[in-house]
N, C-alpha and C positions, 0 to 999 in steps of 0.2 A: 709751422702752425698752418692749420687748414683755414681757408677763407670761407666765411659764411655766405651762403646763398641768400641774396636779397630778392624779394618779389616772387610772384608765383612762377612756377616752371610750366612750360607749355608742352603738352603731350601731342605728338604728331597724330593726326587723324587719318586712318586709311579709308580711302574711298572704294566702295565696292564697284566692280564692273557693271555697266548698265544691263548686260544680259542677265546677270545674277539678280539684280533688283527686280527684273521683270518676272522672275521665276519664284521668288521667295516671299513669304509673308511672315511677319513677326507677330506672335500671339503673346500678349502680356500675361505673365503668370501670377501677378499680384492679386490676391483675393480669391484664388481658386480653392475649391474644396479639397480636402485631403485625398479623396478618391480620384479626382481628376489629376492632381499633381503627381500621383504615383503611377500613372499610365506609362507604359514603355513606348518608345518611338514607333514600333510596329502597331501598337494599339491606337496611337494617335492618328497614323496614316489611315487605318481602317475606319476610324470614327469620322475623319474628315471626308473620306470617299463615300461613306454611307450617307452623310448629311449633304453632300455636294451633288449638284446636277451633272457636272462635267466629269467627275471621278478622276481628277488629274493629279492628286497628291501622290508623290513617289517616295518621299523621304521626310523624316522629321528629326530634329536634334534639339536636345535640352541644353539650355545655357545655364551657367552657374547662378544666374540671377533668378532662375525659376521660369524664365520666358522660354518659349519654344519657337523654333524657326521651321516652317513647313515649306518644302520645296515641291513645286508643281512641274509637270511636263508641259512644255510649250508647243509641242507638235500638234 
């Protein structure tokens, strides 16, 4: 017979390295219009660099939640 699990299970949390935290920005995707949500990562990088003074965005990746992580060059 299998023993029942009692109480909540704890999921280990991975901590991001500090260097990564200094280079990445999380953009929440909740409430975005459909046209913004359909942008490709390349289009997101171009849009960020167009709107930014420093033009440092080098990559973007979409998360399953709809959020986007934008990576900046720190040089």
